[in-house]
N, C-alpha and C positions, 0 to 999 in steps of 0.2 A: 577721803581727804588724800592730799598728795604731799610729797616732801616739801614743796615750794609754798604751801599754805603757811600763815604765819601766826605767831602768838602775840598776846598783849604785852606790851612793855609798860613801864612807867609805875603804877600804883605799887609801892613795895609792900602793900598789904595783899599782894597777889604773887604767889609763888609758882613758877613754872617748873614742873617735874620733868618734862620731856626735854631732852636734848639730842639733836641729830649730830652726826659727824663720826670720825674714826674713834672718838673716845670711848665709844660703846661697841660691843661685839654684836654682829648679826648672826643668828644661829639659823641656818636653812633647815626647814622642815619638809618642804616640798617645792616642786617646780612645775609650772604649767608645760604642757607638750610643746617641744621646739617647733617653731614656724617653719614654713618652707624655706629653703635656701634662697638667699637674696638674688635677685636678678642682676646681671652685670650692669643694667642700666639705671640702678638706683643710687640715690645720694643719701649719705648719713646726716642726721640732725643731732649734733652732739649736745651734751649737757643734761641728760635725763638720768644717768645712773646715780643712785644714791651714794654719798661718799661712804667709804668703808665696805661697800658690798661688791664683792668681785665675782660672783657666780653662784649657781644654785644647781642641785641635781634634779634630774627629771622626775616628775610625779606621774603616776599612773592615771590620777583623776583628770589631768589635762586642764586646760584653761577654763573649761565650762564651770569648774568649781567656784571661779570668781564671780560669776554672774555678770550683771550688766554694769558697765563702766561709763561714767559721764566725763567727757573730755572737753577741753577748751583748746582750740587750735589757734595759736598765734601766728598772724601773718607779717611779712616784712613790709617796711615802709619803702616808698619810692623817692628817687631824686634826693637822696640823703645829703649830698654835698650842698645842694641848693638850700635844703632845710637848715643845715647848719649855719650857713652864711646869713640866712634870713633871720634866725634867732639872734645871732650876733647883731646884726643891724637893728633889729627891734629893741635891743638894749643898749644901744650906742648913742648917747646925746650928740645931736647934729646930723645924724644920719636921716635921710628922707624917709626912712621906714621906721624911725623911732617910735615905739609904742604903736605902731600900725598892726595890731593883732588880728589874726584871722579868726573867722567864724568856723564852727565845726564843718560846715558845708564846704567852706573854702579849702580847709586843710585836707579834707577827704578828696576833693577833686584835684589837688595839687600833689599830694604826698601819700594818700592812703592807697592801698591795693586797688587795682582797678577791677571793674565788673568782670572783666574776662579772667582775671586771676582768681577771683572768688568763685566764678562759675567752674573754672578747671579744678579747683580744690574740692568744690562741691560735688562734681561729677566723678572724681576719684573716689570720695568717701562713700558716695552712693552706690558706686560700682562694687565696693567691698561690703555692702549690706549694712553700713553704718548710717544711722538716721541723723540728719541735720535738723537740730532744734531751732537755731536762730543764728542770724549773722548781725553782728554789731553795726550800727549806722555808719561807723567810720571804717568798716571792713577790716578791722584789726583783730578781731576775735570771731571764731565760728565755734558755737557750742553744739556738741553731738553727743549721742549715746549709741552704744552697741554692746554686743556680748564680747567678753574677754577673748573669746576665740577669734571673733571677727577683728578685734583690735590687733591681736597678735599678727594675724594673717596681713592685715592691711599695711602694718608698719613694719613688717618683717622683725619683730621684736619678741623676745622671750620674757615672760612675766613669771618671777619666782616668788615662792611664799616662804616666810621666815617667821621665827619666834622672836619677838622684840618686847621687852618689858612686860612679859606675860600676855601679849597679844599675838594673834596671827595676822600678819601684814602681807602686802605684796609690793613688788618693786621690779622694774626692769633689770635684767642682768646683762642685757646687750643694749646698745643704743639704737633707737628707731631709725627707719629710712623710709624715703618715699621715691616714686619714680622719678627718673631724671628729668622728665618733662616739667616737674614741679621745683626744680633746683632753684634755690634762692628765694622761694616764695613763702616758705614756712620757717618760722622762728623757733617755735616751741609746741609741744604736745602736752599740755598740762592734764594731769589726772591718771598717768601711767603708774602711780603709786599711791599708797595711802599710809605711809610710815608716820607722817607728822601727827601728833596728838596734842591737844592743848588743855591741860588740867590747870585751873586756877584754885589754888588754896589760899584764900586771902587771909593772911595773919598780920594783925597790925604790928608795925615796926616799933620798937621801943628804942629811946635814946641809949646810944652806946658810951661806954666809958671813954673819957678823953675827948669826946666831942665838944665843940663850943657850947657855951651856955645857951639855953633856949632864949629866943627873943620874947618880949612881953606880948605874946599873942592874945588876941581878943576873941578867937573862935571858941564857941562853946565846948568843943572837944579838942581844943588846941589847934595850932596851924594858923597860917596867915589868913587874914580876912580880905575881902575885896579892897577895903579902904587901906589896908596896910601895903598890899601889893602895888596899888596905884601910886602910894606916896614913895615907896622905896625905889620904884622905877620911873619916878618923875612923869606921871601920867595925868595928874590933876588938871594941870592947865589945858591940856589937849581934850580930856573927856568932858570938861565944861562946855565945849562947843562941838565936839565930835566923839560921840559915844558908839559909833558904828551904825547909825541910823541910815537906812538905805542901802546898807551892805548885806551881803549874805555869806555866811561861813558854812562850808560843807564839812561835816565831820564823818570820817570813815569808821565804821564800827563792824564787829563780827559777834556782837551780842546785843541784847536788848536792855531796857531800863524801865524804872517805874516813874511815871509822870508825876506822882505825888511827891516823890524824893526831890525832884528837880524843882517843883513848884514850892515846896517848903523852903528850899534854899533861897529861891528868889524873893519869897516873901520875907524871911528873916533878915535879909540884907537890903531890902528896899530897892530891888533891882527891876521892878516893873512887872508887867504880866507876861506870861509865856508867849514866846515868839518862835516856836520850833515845830518842825513837821517831819514826818518820816518818809523816806524813799526806800522801799523793800525790794530787794534784788534777788532774783533766782529762787523765789519762793520763801525767802526768810521771813520771820515774823518778830515782832517786838516783844519778845518773851525774856524777862529778866533772868539771867542765868549766872554761871560762875564769873563771867566777865563783866557783870552790871557795874561793879565798883569802878571799873575803868571807864565805862560809857559815861556814867553820871559824873565822874571827875571831869572828863572832857567837856561835857555840856556846861557844868557848873563854872569851871575855870573861864570858858569863853564868855559865859553871861557876866562873870565878875569884871572882866576887862572890857568888853563891848556889849553892855546890856541892851543897846538899841539895835544891834544887829540881828537879822533873822538867821536862824539855825536850820540847816538841812541835814537830817540824821540819815546817812546812807548805811543801811544794814544789809549785810550779805551773809552767805553760808561760810563757815569755817574750812573751805577747801581751796585749792589753788584756783580752780575755775571761779569760785565765788570771789575770791580775792580780786582776780583780774577783772571779772565783770563789774565789781562794785567800783573799783578805781576808774574803769572805762566809762561807767555810767556818770560819774561825777564830771569827767572830762567832756563827754559828749553832751551832757545836759547844758553845761557852761553857764549855770546861773550863779555859780559862786566863784568870785575871783580869789578867794582865799579858802584854803582847806587845811584841815589838821588830821593827822593819823597817829595814833599811839600803839599800833600793832607792827611787829617786826620779826624778822628771823635772821639768824646769823647768815652773813653773805655766803660763806661756803656751803651751807646746807640749802641755799636757795637753788643752786644749780645755775649754770651760765645760760641756759635756754630761757629759764624763767626770769632771770635778770634782764635779759635782752627784751623779752616780751613786755615786761613792765616798764622798760626804758622807752619802748615805742609809745606807750600810753603817755608817760610823763613828758616826752617830747612833744607831743601834741598839746599837752597843757601848757607848755612854755610858749609854744607858737601862739596860743590863745591868750596869753598874759595871765595865766592862772598860777597863783603861788600855792605851794604845798609844803607844810611844815610837818616834819616827822621826827618823833622821838628817836634818839640815837642809841638807846638801849641802857639797861640798867646793871650791866656786868662789867663796867669799866672797859679796859682795853682788851677783855677776853669775852667777846660776844657770843662765842660758840660754847660757853659755859665749861670750858676745859682750860688747859695751860697754853694754848696757842693764841697769838695776837689775832684779833678778828674784829670786823666792823658789821654793822647791821644793815639790813635791806628792809625798807626802801630808802632809808636816809643816805645810803651810799650813792644813790643815783644823782648824777650831775644837775638834773633838773628838779631836784628836791632840796629843800633847805633842812640840813640835819641839825637838831637841837640837843645840845648836851646839858649837863647838870652841875649845879653848884650848891654850896651852903651859904644861904643869905643871912646876914646879920643886920639888924636895924637898931636904931637909938630911940631916943624920945620922940613920940609922936609918929613913929614908924619911919623915920628918916634913914636913908641908906647909910650904913657905916663901912661895911666890908663884905667881900665874898672870897671864898676859896673853893677849889674844885671838890666835888663831892666824891668821897671814897670811904669805904669802910671794910677793913681787911678781916673783921671778925664776923661780918654779916654774911655768912655762907649759905643762906637759904637758896640762892640762885646759882652760885658758882663757888667752887673750892677756893678760888682766888678772893672772893669777896664780892662787894657790890660798889657801883659807882657810875658816873656819867659815862656813856659810851663814846669812844673816839679812837682814831687811828687811821690806817691806810687801807683803801680798797685793793683788792687783788685783781679786779675785773675792770674797773673804770679808770681811764686816764685823768689826770688832773685838768679841770676845765680852765678855759682862758680867763674866766673872771676871778679865779682863785689866786690873787696876788696881794702883796702887801708885805709889811714888816713881820718877819718870822714865818712866813709861808714856806720859804725855802730854809729848812733846818737840818739838823743831823739825822733826822728820821726820814726826811723826804726822799721819795724814789720815783717821782714822775707820775705817781698815782693820785687818784682823788683822795683828799684828806677830810677828815671828820673830827669834831663837828664843825659846823659853820658858825653857829651862835650858841649861847647857852642862857639859862635862867635857873632859878631856885629849883632844886629837885631833891635835895636831901631830906628823908622823912624827919630828921631832927629839926628841920626848919621848913616844915611841910605846909600843906594847903588845907584849910578848914573846908570840909564838904559834908554833905548830908546824904546818907545811904542806909536803907533798912533791909536790903536784899541779903537775907542770911546765906544764901547759896554762894554769895561771893565774899562771905566772911564779915558782912556788916552786922551790926546789932539791930535787931528789929525793935528794941525798946528805946535805946539812947539815940540812935541814928547819926549824931554828930561825931566825926573822927577827924584825925589828921593823916593825910596821905602825901607820900612823896614819889619821886621817880620822874624820869624824863617825859613820861606821858602826862605830867602836869605843866612841864616846860613848854611843850610843843603847842598845846592850846592857848597858853599865855601869848606866845608869839603870834598865833593866828588871830587871837582877838585884838591885840594892839595894831596888827596890820589893817584890820578892818577900820579901826579908828583913824589911823594915819591915812588910809585911802579916802575916807570921808572928808578929812581935813583938806588934803590935796585937791580933791575935786572942787571944793568950796573956794579954793585959791586959784582955780583954773590952771592947775599944774598936773603933770603926769602922775599916775599912781605908781605904786611899787611894782606893778606888773608881775612877772614871774619871780621877782624878789631877789634872787641870788646876786645878779649883777648890780642891782641898786644897793643892797646891803654892803657888798664888798667895796663898792665906789666910796661909800661913806667912811670906810676903813683905810683905803689905800691912797686917797687924795685928800688934801687939806680942806677942812671944813670950818665954817664959822663957829659952830658948836661941837662939843665932844659928844659924839653919838653913842659911845660904848663905855662900859666900865671894863678895864683891862684886867682880867683875873690873873694874878702872878704867884699865887701860893697854892700849894696842894698838888695832887696828881690823881689820875683815875686808875690806879693800881700799877701803872707802867709809865705813862707819858707825863712828864712834869709840866706844871703851868710856868709859863715864861713871859717876858714882856713881848707884846705883839701877839701874833697868832701862834697857837699851839694845839696839838692833838688831844688836850685835855679839856680846854674850854672854847676853842675856835677863836674868833675875833672878839669875843667878850659878851657881856650882858647889856640889856638895852637902857638907855637913857631916852625914854620914848618922846618927850617933848623936844629934846634936842634932834632926835632923828626927823621928826615931822617938819621942824623949821629948817633943817639943813636941806631936805628934799624939796621943800617949797621954795628955797632960794638958790638951788643948784644951777649952775650954769656949766657950759661945756669945759672951760678951763683947760688945765693940763698943758703938756708940751708936745710939739709936733714929733714924729718918729724920725729916727735916723736909720739909714741902711748901711751897715759897715762892710758886710760881706755876703756872698751867696754861694751855694754849692749844689750841683756842679756849675761850672761857668759857661756851659753850652749844652744844647740838647734840642731834641725835635719836639713838635707840638705833642703834648700829653706827658712830657717829662716832669717828674716831681723835683721841685727846687726848694731848698731850705734856706730861707733868709735870716740873717743875724743882724741885730741892731738894738735899739732901744725904743720905749714907749710904744709897743706894738699893741698893748691892751686897748680894745675898743677900736681897732682898725676898721675902717669902712670900705677900703679899696686897695687892691694890689694890681699894678698895671706893668706889662711888659711893653716897654717903648710906646705907652699910650693905649694898649689894648688890655682890657679888663680880664682878669684871671679869677678863677675859683681859688679859695684859700681857706686855711684853718689857722687861727691864732693859737699857737702852742703855749706861748707864755709871753710875758712883756718884752722878751728879747729874741723870741723865735717865731717864725711864720712858715707854715708848709703850703707852698703854692703849686699850681700846675700850669705849664706853658700853654697858653690859650691858643686856640685856632686863629689864624690871621696874625699872629705875633711876628714881629721882625726884629732883627738885631738891634739892640739899644739898651738904655738904662732901665732899671726896675724901680718903681716908686711904690711908696706906702703911704696912705692917707688916714688920718684920724681926724677928730673934731677939731684939733688945734692947728692942723695944717698938713703939709705933705713933705716927706723926706725921700730923696733920690739917691740912688747908688752912684759912686764916683766912676765905676767901670760899667762896660757894657756886658750883657748876656748875649751870647751868640746863638741864634736859632738856626739849627742845621737842617730843618725841613723846610723846603720851599714849596712844596705842593700839597701841604696839609696832611694830616695823618689819616691813613685809611683804616685804622684800627678802631673799632667801637669799644668804649669803656676800657681803654688801655691799662688803667691802673686799678680797675674794679672799684672805682670810687662811687659807683651807684649803690655799693653795699650789696650788689647782687651779680649774677653771671650774665646780665643783660649784654647782648651781642656775642656771647660765648656759647658753646655747647658743651655741657659737662656730662660726662659719662663714666662708667665703670664702677669700681667698688665704692669709692666715697670721695665726694668733693663738697667744699664749703667755702664760705667767705670768712677769712681770718682778719682779726684787728691788729695782728703783728705784721706791719707793713714796711716795705722799704722806703716809701715816702707816702704822704697822705694818711688816710685812716684805715684803708682795707687792702688786702691782698687775696689772690685766689689760692686755695689750698687744695691740692690733690693728695688723697690719702687721709689718714686719721690718726688721732692719738691712741685709738684702739687698733689691734690688729685687723688687717683687711686682706682680701684674697685677690691677688692679681693687679691689673693696671687700674689706675684712676687718672682720667684724662680731662684736660681743659683745652678746647680747640676753637679756632675762629678762621673763617675764610674771608679774605678782603682783596681788593685790587690795590696794588702798589701805585702811589700817586706819582705823577710827573715830577722829576727833579730829585727822586728819592733813590738811594743806592744801597742802604744798609738797614737791616732790621735787627733790634737788640731787645733783651729783656733781662731782668734780674731774678735770681733764684736763691733760696736758702733751703738746704735739705737737712731734715732731721733723720739720721739713718744710724741707729746704734748696732746695725749688723754689718755685713760686708757685702761688696758689690757683686758677689756670687749669687746672693739671694735677694737682695733689696737694692733699689736704685732710683735715682731721678734721671730723666732723659728728655730730650726735645727734638722734634723733627720739623723740617720746613719743606713742604711739597710745593714745587712750581706746577700749577695745574695747566698752565699754558704749554709747558714743554714736557710735562709728565716726568719730571725728575724729582727725586726726594733727597734732601740733604740731612744728615744728622748734625743739628746745631749744637747739641749737648750730649756727648758721649755718655754712656751709663756711669753714674758716679754715686758714691756712698760716702763722700768726704764730709764728715760731720763736724765741721769747724764752728757752726753757729754764725758764719758770716754770710752776708749777701755778696753774690758774685754776678757780674754782668757777662753775658754771652751776646756776641754780635756775628752776623752772617750777611753776605751780600745778596741783594735782591735786584730784580730788573724792573724798572718803571713800566707800568701798564699791564704787567703780568698778574694773573690771579694766582694767589698763593694760599696755602693752608698751614697755619702754625698749630702744632699739637704739642702741648705741654704734659708731661706724664711723670707719675710717681708709681713705682712698683713695690708691693709687699707680699711676702710669701706666706702671710697669715699665721706667723708664729707669734704667739701672744707675748713673749718676752722681749720682743724688739720691734714695736710698731713703727713704721716708717711713713712719713709724709713730707711733702715738699711745698714751700710757699713760692708763688710767682707773682711778679709785680712789674709795673712800669715798662710795658712793652711800647717800643718807640721806633719810628721810621726816621732815618737820618738822610740828609742830602749828601750827594757825592762831594768829597773834598779832594783837593788837589794831592796827588800821591807824591810824597817827598823822595820816594826811592827812584833813583837814576836807572834807567834801563831795567825796569821790574820784571819784564817778561823775556829779557835776553833777545829782543827782537831786532837788535842792531846786528845780530850774528856775532857779536864779540862779548867781552867782559867789561866794556866801557862802564864807568862808574863803580865797578866791583874791584875788590882786591883778591887775587887768587894765590894760594900757596899750598905747600905739601907735595904729596907724591904725584898726582895727576888730575888735572882739570881740562875740560874742553867744552866746546859748544855742541849740543846735540840737536838734530832735526826732529826728534820725537817730543815735541812740546805738548804741555797740557792744553794751551790754546795757542793760536799763532803758529809760527814755523819753528821756533827754537826753544830750548831749555838749557839751563846751566847743568853740566855733569861733573860731579866730584867722584873720583875713582875711575877705573878704566875696565874694559872688557879683558885686559890682561891683568894677572896678578900684580899688585903694587904693595908696597911696604909702609903701613901707617896711615895717617890721616891725610885726606885731601880736603882743602877748605875754600869756600867762596864767601866773602864778607863785604859789608858795606855799612857805613856810618851816616846816619841822617837824623833830622830833628822831627818829632811828632807835632804835627800842626794843631792849632786850636780847633777844638770840636772833635777831635779823633781820640780814640782810647784802645785801639787794637792793631796789632800787627799780624797779618795772615800770609801764609804761602802754602803752595802745593808741593808734594813730593811723591816720587815713585822709586822704591828701592829694589834693586836686583841683588839678591843675597842667597846664594845657594848653600850657605854655610848655617851656623847657628850664631845667636847674639853673643855667645861666649867669646867668639873670635872676630866676627865681622859685624858691622852695623852702620846705620845712619843716625845722625843726632843733629841737634841745633841748639843754640843758646842765644839769649837776648840780653845784652849788657846795657844797663842804664848808666850812662857816663856821668849823669848829673848826680846820682846818689852812689856811684861805685858799687852797684849790686848786680850780680849776674844771675839769670834764671834759665834753667834748662827747659826750653819750650817743647822740645822733642826729645823724650827719653830714648836711650839706645834701643833701636829695633832692627830685627832682621826678618821682619814679616814679608815674605816674598810672594805677595798676592798678585803682582802684576798690575795693580790698579793705582790711580792717583788718589791721594788722601790729603785733606786740607788740615792745617794747623792754625790755631788762633791763639794769641797771646795778648795779655793786658799790657798797656803802655800809658805813660803819663804825658799829657799834652804839654808842650814846651820843653820836654827833656830830650837831649841827645842820646841816641841808643846806637848800639852796633850789633847787627844780626850777623851770626856766623853759622853757615850751613856746612855740615861736615859728613864725609863718608870715610869709613875706616876698613881696612883690608889687612889680614895678617900674612899676606905674601905667599900664601899656599896656592900653587899652580892649579889645582883642581877645582877651586871654587872662587874665581875673581868676584869681587863685590864692588858695585858702583851704585850712585844714587843720582836721579834727575830731579832738579829743583826748578820751579817755575812760578810765575804770577804772583810775585811778592806785592802786597798792598797794605795801605794804612787806612783805617776807617774809624 
């Protein structure tokens, strides 16, 4: 089993003893033999090291002691920008693609890894002696097995052994890597550890002092009955005509159940005959074990709410590979449009690689119109079962509906009276903080575009995915009546009837009601819930005929308080099911058209990322640059991230939703006339498509300058040497500049670690350093620009260098590579080719025109071949034109002294803001070569460039400097 496998949430009669994370110490007892040194052509796949584990000592026994490992290799999706926009359109009323969901075959053809990619990965694995057992039909997972020694060698990873809670476990002490030829193809390697263990010690929860009085439940062992749940959540009118018939609910499980228990429940409550079947994955069996109480709870709650629906019970092994394969089987089978899962793991313990691998699977589910409801956890705001705020996976995934927990109170006849957020500070079986409905903020996923409405932006919001989405009864003090006789899971073999709580009861309740609603909508010839998230939030954030939710405004989940509207304790509320069904059946486009109030930047080349600001962006179906459709991502109701499309021309930007179109008042200036010659300039494919990645470590990052992705050279772990991202392309006609943005994370000094970039003109065989070595760790994005020649073949190489010191790993993010058209240079006489200083102001000791130009015939000279006293200056004031952002010039200093006495320097004063920047620090480097200087400037601002040479008047070492080719780009 691996660290990213999951344990069962929900039934508070089940206590989880194992917790991953830094709250527990890992004690190394042995380490497998270190693998061969990494080839410089390998790329690291981050996110596999177990939190809190930082290394292990070498063991004499080597990797062979670990035996055979079973792995699940997760591959990356293709065309991810297109996929995001497709899913947005599928869930936007009025879109031509609304609810036009894909089949698994269509999804694989358009977005799954190609046959060639699978073949390349398969060939690599087999070349390392690893056996390929199966390839998923959507190509997202490849299951393999091999000896630990083969695995270490293949992935250049070290597997250490440790003592953990009385067990000997193994886990990687280094991040795995693969050959550079596979860069961007592999998301995760599941199975590199077996740390996670799932112990269910099911003990029935007892009412706690101070809790609300129990409802008048009718269950033989306590707990709400099917009739009471239906009445409380207003289901009776719906179930009378739509009880889930014709629908299938998939239930994800990692344990088995007793059919006699479920059948007894059905018979006692008059829910009809059994209508469930098993799908066994990866050799799993339906053997009722410690988690049986959870499985039977799921099945019985779905039966209570949707007795007419068929149930497919997908049972897989309790390993990461088993988890992934079971979810993937639900998605690729595509027989169930509603699924429920009550198993989860603290997000931090899942590992980023596993989170991404699951996200790929759930993204396919969304594109196929499959709704997945997931329990949000039973440790309140502290899902890692320690004192750190954390949420649960997979409910954290934006393509999954996270279901939180409440305490439900009913009146006479089971009528709804009130709800409060479920929490219990004295219930410390799970966590020292107590128990309660899971909720909070993801640290991995950004807030999805559908997550809007009253309260969504609150004092805790930070731009990340917020949980839960919805809630339902989960407090064991107001629990569910179920029947279970599996003693291994804590049930009584004699009485059978008991009351169980937990969010694992709330999730199947939502799955069951969704099956009912879908049947009702189909009968009304209306669209179903589809992937559910967008539909459920639309009922919350737009005016409806009926009130779809009970707003829970009291209580907390051990940290986050319930408030009016959305909150991280109860989400958007609990269901009024009949109202939900009627609202969806009568829904229309409605809403207001968007407005575009501003955009940034105001100009750029094809491929440039542009941020639009305005209103009513949720559900946007199109963004156009002067009529040309662009790819885009809705960040929020007031923000869209778009990319300047090929073929765009200067003009306004428009945004369209189902209510209309909004257009900007000002024009965006497109600075590329010949189209971009750069492939995948913003890495928005989510891969290195078009690029060549090489060196110590490269990866795709979700921390981007614009859009969703950036290219990362280097790693958050120490690496040795250069990590490179490069591309060769031909500069299109009408293009004069090349630019990119970078952000370096460099806790060292430039002596040891740095970011740099070079531009080689293959036509002229000249190489320019676009970005000099830098270790300026400001955390800010910086743009770099260089001149290029149209028609020439050029190679751009983006590099991050790390000296392999563990204490200060260095990496650099690169993004938004763009080609720009030539703009009119506002500098008068920029190359001094008049043979005079016309347009310039000269002052100081000595200035003259030199015939030793960088290009052309002349250059401006400050200083003299004879000793002079003080500064000699050449200056000009001009305005930066629209579409330009940099001032450049060339200089060559003749300085036989030291910088203490003689130097060249230059300043750029922004007259609009009255700020002065030293663009050339004092230098006396007497190399005899021309050097280019580039400085940032703001379009529309007046600036003054002053070029200076200083001499101390000592006769033995006269100093002067030549300046030439001043340009604005």
